[in-house]
N, C-alpha and C positions, 0 to 999 in steps of 0.2 A: 421367194427369198424373204427371209425374215430378218429385219434390222432390229437390233437391240437398242432401245432408247435408254439413255441415261436418266435416271430419276433425279429430279431437282430436289435439292435440300431447301427446306424453308429458310428464307433469308433472315438474318438477325437484324432487328431494327433497334438502333440505339436511341437513347433519350435525349441526346444532344440537340437534334433538330427541333424536338418538341419544346425543350427549354428555351431555345433561341426564339421560337415563334411566340411563346408566352411573354418573353422579355420585350419583343418588338410590339406586341399588342399592348402591353403595359405602357410603354413609351408613347404609343399612338394615342391612347386614351388620356394619359396625363397631359400631353401637349395639346390635345384637342378640347380639353374641358375648360370651363370658366372657373376662376377662383374668386368669384364674387359671393359675398355673404348675403343671403336673402333674408328678408324679414328683420331688418335691424330695428331695435327698439329705440325710442327717443328719450332714453334716460340720460341724466346728467353724467358726465365722466366721473370716475371715482376720485376720491380725495387724493391729493398729492400728485396730480398729473401736471401741475404747473398752470392750471387754468386760473382764470381771474376769480377772485372771491368777492362776494357781496359784503357791503358794510353791515347789513342787518344780520343778526344771528339766524341760523336756520330754524324752521318750524319743524318740530318732531311730531309726527302723527303715528300713533300706535294702533294697530289693528289686532284685537284679541281673537282667540280661537272661536268664540261665539259671535264674532262680528262687531263687538263693541269697539267704538272709536274713542281715542283720547287725543286731545290737542295740547301739547306741551305738558302732559301729566294730568289734565283735567278731562273728565268724561264729557263727551259731546255727542251730538247726532250728525248724520250726513249733511243735513241742511246747514248746520253751523259751519261745517268744514267748507262747503261750497261758498257760503257767504263771506267768511273770513279770508278765504283764499282770494276771492274776487277783490276784497278791500286791499289786501296786501299787495297783490300784483298790479293794482291800479296805481299805487304809489311807487312801487319798485318792481319793474318787469322781471328782474333777475333774482327775485326772492327764492332762496333755496328751500325746497320742501323735502323733508326726509320721511319716507314711509317705512315703518318698521313693523312688518307683520309677525305674528307669533309663528313658531316653527310648524305648528299643525293647522295654520290658518288655511281656509279654502282659497284656491287660486282664483276662483270667480269673484270672491269678495275683494281680493287684492286688485284685480283688474278693474272692478267697479269703482274702487276708491281712486285709482290712478286716472280713470276716465273722468271722474268728477273733478279731480284736481286740474286736469288739462282743460276740461270744459269751462272751468272758472278762470282760466287764464294763466295757470302755472306753466312756466317754460323750463324750469330747472327742478326735476323730480329725481330724487335718488332713492333707490330701494336698498334698505339695509336689513340685516338680520337683527332681531331683538336680542340684545346681549344678555338680558335677564332670563331668556327662554332657552339658553344653550344648555344642553345636557352634557355634563362633564364625562359621562361614559363614552361619548363620541371620540374622545381624545385618547 
């Protein structure tokens, strides 16, 4: 005796369960992750944040593309920057130091100057873009 078997049709699988699983995984990873920012720099807060301002005017240190330094507009060397920073921070620990690297300045040079300032005792270092080096074609 021969029994005829019904052939099964391939079942249709909808995308709804897949979308539900992706949504649940997304929620799981969002709720399980840390929202801590790592590697925070120790730069001073931007101007206008309501912070306390020092009585002394800020010192503007400009870093050129070739690594040349200037202290409030006068050309100086790295030893002068360390020496004067140590003098200023000895009398006023909250002396504002503004570092303005040129747009094409080397990142390592910027880091070296910031390390020299911090090593000399500067606690309030602000990194600004050199306003004279802005290319108007960027706007």
